[in-house]
Phi, psi and omega in degrees: 000134179247125173258096189262001183087000176296152179285110180248016185300331180261007180237069179237157178223148175257133178232149178283141178224145179270126180222111181053044177082359180245153176264126175239155179261129182247131175274125181239153176283134175270123178263353180079007184255347183211139175286120186283332181064177181232022172287155183288123180266155175276133178275355184301324179298325179288314180294327175297321178295317178299315180298317180296317179295314180298321178296318179295318179295316179300317179299318178295318180294326178294332178287318183269344174052056176287158177282335176208140179215147177223136180230134177229130177213160180246149176237136172256134183264133178219183180240131175223125182050042175081001180242151175290140175225157179243137176235134178289135180245161177299153179302333179268353183278161176286133179233141175282332176233129173244124188242129176245130177239137179221138177235140172230122182273127178287137180293145177260123181263000000 
């Protein structure tokens, strides 16, 4: 799947995804390169991506040790080889998921 920055706002499809034992519908960008089908996809690949990104951000924050930090990023959901995938999008881009992470470091007395 290629996220080329093309305007795909009018080329989206909803597909079913399994999330914690429930089926939710996910809107994905159609790239025209793969038939998305309507079998239930696992959302785990997306949550694994969120966890990996959050872990990398946390590791960086632990290095610089701010007293407070906030990170906001967007993910666009797509299909690659029959599985859901997440791609980070620009802050100004349309995102199917917008994630805010915030850390506040307790002062050491």
